[in-house]
C-alpha positions in Angstrom: 103.2 91.7 103.8 99.5 92.6 105.9 95.8 90.7 105.4 95.1 94.7 103.7 95.7 95.1 100.4 97.6 97.4 98.5 96.1 100.5 96.3 97.0 100.5 92.3 96.9 103.8 89.8 98.4 102.5 86.4 99.0 105.0 83.9 97.3 102.9 81.2 97.5 104.6 78.1 97.9 103.8 74.7 96.0 101.0 74.5 98.6 98.7 72.1 100.0 97.5 75.8 97.7 95.0 75.9 99.7 92.7 73.4 103.5 94.3 74.1 105.7 93.3 76.3 107.9 95.9 77.2 109.5 97.0 80.9 105.6 98.9 81.2 103.8 95.2 80.8 106.7 93.6 82.6 105.5 95.8 85.5 102.8 94.6 86.2 103.1 91.2 85.6 105.7 91.4 88.4 102.8 93.2 90.3 100.1 90.1 89.7 103.3 87.7 90.9 104.6 89.9 94.1 101.0 90.6 95.7 99.0 88.9 97.3 96.0 87.2 94.8 92.7 89.4 95.9 89.4 87.8 96.3 88.6 90.3 93.8 89.5 93.7 92.1 86.9 96.9 92.0 88.2 98.9 88.7 88.1 103.3 88.9 88.7 103.0 84.4 88.7 106.6 83.0 87.1 105.3 80.2 83.5 104.9 81.8 82.2 107.8 82.0 78.4 108.7 83.8 76.5 110.9 85.3 76.8 109.3 88.3 78.3 106.7 90.0 77.2 103.1 88.6 79.2 99.8 89.1 79.2 96.3 87.1 76.3 93.9 89.1 76.9 91.5 86.2 78.0 87.8 86.9 80.1 87.9 83.4 80.7 91.1 82.1 81.4 91.6 78.6 84.9 93.2 76.8 84.4 96.0 76.2 86.3 97.2 72.8 86.2 101.2 73.2 88.6 102.7 71.0 88.9 102.9 66.6 91.7 102.4 64.6 94.0 100.3 65.8 95.2 96.9 64.7 92.7 94.1 64.0 94.6 91.6 66.5 93.0 94.1 69.4 90.0 93.7 68.8 90.2 89.9 68.8 91.3 89.7 73.0 88.6 88.9 75.3 89.2 89.2 79.3 86.3 87.1 80.6 86.9 87.8 84.7 84.2 86.9 86.4 81.8 89.5 87.9 81.1 89.6 91.4 77.3 91.1 92.5 77.7 90.8 95.5 80.9 93.2 96.0 79.0 95.8 93.6 75.9 95.4 96.0 78.4 96.1 99.2 79.9 99.1 97.3 76.3 100.4 97.8 76.4 100.0 101.3 79.4 102.0 101.9 78.7 104.9 99.8 74.8 105.0 98.9 75.0 106.9 95.5 76.5 104.6 94.3 74.0 102.8 91.8 73.5 98.8 90.0 74.7 98.4 86.5 73.9 95.6 84.3 74.4 96.3 80.9 78.3 97.5 81.3 81.7 95.1 81.9 85.2 95.9 81.4 86.4 98.7 79.2 89.9 98.5 77.5 90.8 100.8 81.0 90.1 97.6 82.6 91.1 94.8 80.6 94.0 96.1 79.2 95.7 96.2 82.6 94.6 92.9 83.7 94.9 91.1 81.1 98.9 92.1 82.2 98.2 91.5 86.4 95.9 87.8 86.5 96.4 86.5 82.6 94.6 83.8 83.5 91.4 86.4 83.6 90.3 84.3 87.2 89.6 87.0 89.4 86.3 88.4 89.7 86.2 91.4 88.7 83.4 95.0 89.4 84.1 97.9 87.5 83.2 101.6 88.9 82.6 104.5 86.7 83.6 108.1 87.3 80.9 110.8 87.3 83.2 113.4 85.4 81.3 116.2 86.3 82.2 116.4 89.7 85.0 118.1 91.2 87.8 116.3 92.4 87.1 117.1 96.6 84.1 114.4 95.5 86.2 111.7 93.7 88.7 112.2 96.8 85.6 111.2 99.3 84.5 107.8 97.1 88.0 106.6 97.1 88.0 106.8 100.9 84.9 105.9 101.6 85.5 102.4 99.8 88.8 102.1 101.5 87.4 99.5 104.0 86.9 96.9 100.9 91.1 96.3 101.1 90.4 94.7 104.7 88.2 92.6 102.7 90.2 91.5 100.0 89.3 93.8 97.3 92.3 94.7 95.5 90.7 99.1 94.5 93.2 99.5 91.5 92.6 102.9 89.2 93.6 103.1 85.9 93.7 106.8 84.2 96.8 109.2 83.3 98.2 111.6 85.0 98.7 113.7 82.3 96.8 112.5 79.1 96.4 114.6 76.4 95.4 112.8 73.2 95.3 116.3 70.6 99.2 117.4 71.8 100.2 113.4 71.0 103.8 112.4 69.8 103.4 108.7 67.5 107.4 108.9 66.8 108.7 106.2 70.2 111.3 108.8 70.7 109.1 111.5 71.5 110.7 114.2 73.7 108.0 114.7 76.8 106.0 117.9 76.7 107.6 120.6 79.9 104.4 120.7 80.7 103.2 117.0 80.9 106.9 116.6 82.5 106.2 119.6 85.1 102.4 118.0 85.5 103.5 114.6 86.4 106.9 116.1 88.5 103.7 118.1 90.9 101.8 115.2 91.2 104.7 113.0 92.5 105.6 115.9 94.8 102.5 116.3 96.6 101.8 112.5 96.3 104.8 112.2 98.3 103.7 114.7 100.5 101.1 113.3 101.4 99.2 116.7 100.2 96.2 115.0 99.4 93.9 118.0 99.2 96.2 120.0 96.8 95.4 117.9 94.3 92.4 117.1 94.7 91.4 120.3 93.3 91.5 121.9 89.8 93.8 120.9 87.9 94.1 123.4 85.0 95.8 125.5 88.0 97.8 123.4 89.0 101.5 123.8 87.4 101.0 122.1 83.5 98.0 120.5 84.7 96.0 123.2 81.6 97.7 121.3 79.0 98.4 118.0 80.7 94.6 117.8 81.9 92.1 119.4 80.0 90.3 116.9 80.2 89.7 115.2 84.2 87.9 112.3 82.8 92.0 110.2 83.1 92.5 112.6 86.3 90.0 111.7 88.9 91.6 107.7 89.0 94.6 109.3 90.7 92.2 110.1 93.3 90.6 107.2 94.5 93.3 105.5 94.6 94.4 108.1 96.7 91.6 108.7 98.8 91.2 104.7 99.1 95.3 105.0 100.4 94.0 106.5 103.7 97.6 108.8 103.4 99.7 105.4 102.8 102.6 105.2 101.8 103.2 106.0 97.6 105.9 103.2 95.8 106.1 104.6 92.6 106.3 101.4 90.0 106.6 102.7 87.1 108.1 106.6 86.1 108.1 108.3 82.3 105.9 109.8 79.6 105.1 108.7 76.1 103.9 109.7 73.0 105.2 113.3 74.4 101.8 114.5 76.3 101.2 110.8 78.0 102.0 110.1 81.5 102.3 106.6 82.6 103.5 107.3 86.1 101.7 104.5 88.5 102.3 103.7 91.6 101.1 101.4 95.1 100.3 102.6 98.2 100.7 101.1 101.5 102.6 97.6 100.2 
């Protein structure tokens, strides 16, 4: 492995994966073992949406249980990873438009993934918010500006879902994928492998299957951060599949 760290995008899906031992969570555990151990993680999560980009600048980020209707066991999980205020300050050097936040912590887009990657919670984590009102090109460009962190021992982890339509979920374990979700997922795969970042930075509602797969862009935009930070590095699909009919679990590494 080179000194440059790869970039990860994880389709985090249902919060219950935090408690699961299945093919998806075993993939995350494998990545935690295989990848060079970073000095810190920068996590871009679909579950922290702001008007401007903010980075957590706290020594001990709290575990945020930002969901409802799930078993009590899920709410008892704590992920006590340290923060890294110096890394948050470094983000501002790379992109002065990023502000510092001392209230947010780690939401479930971050900790449900990290607890499988690094179960001992020993790697410092900074979370970066998604300015959801901005267009796709904005997020792709910000990802590019953050790419130097890869040479500084920081793992850039983007957490969302390529296709994410909660209104049209089917909770059956064997639910067949919606045709439009499969179409959009396949389109993203093909355009990524072709290196066509500009096509993916456009309006997802105009892409094949995108109108229903991306009814709101919150879970889609983290993918653009990963693409931008990857800088054209080759993609490796670590996990593929759709669950509950309308959630793409597609997860990728770039540059490994």
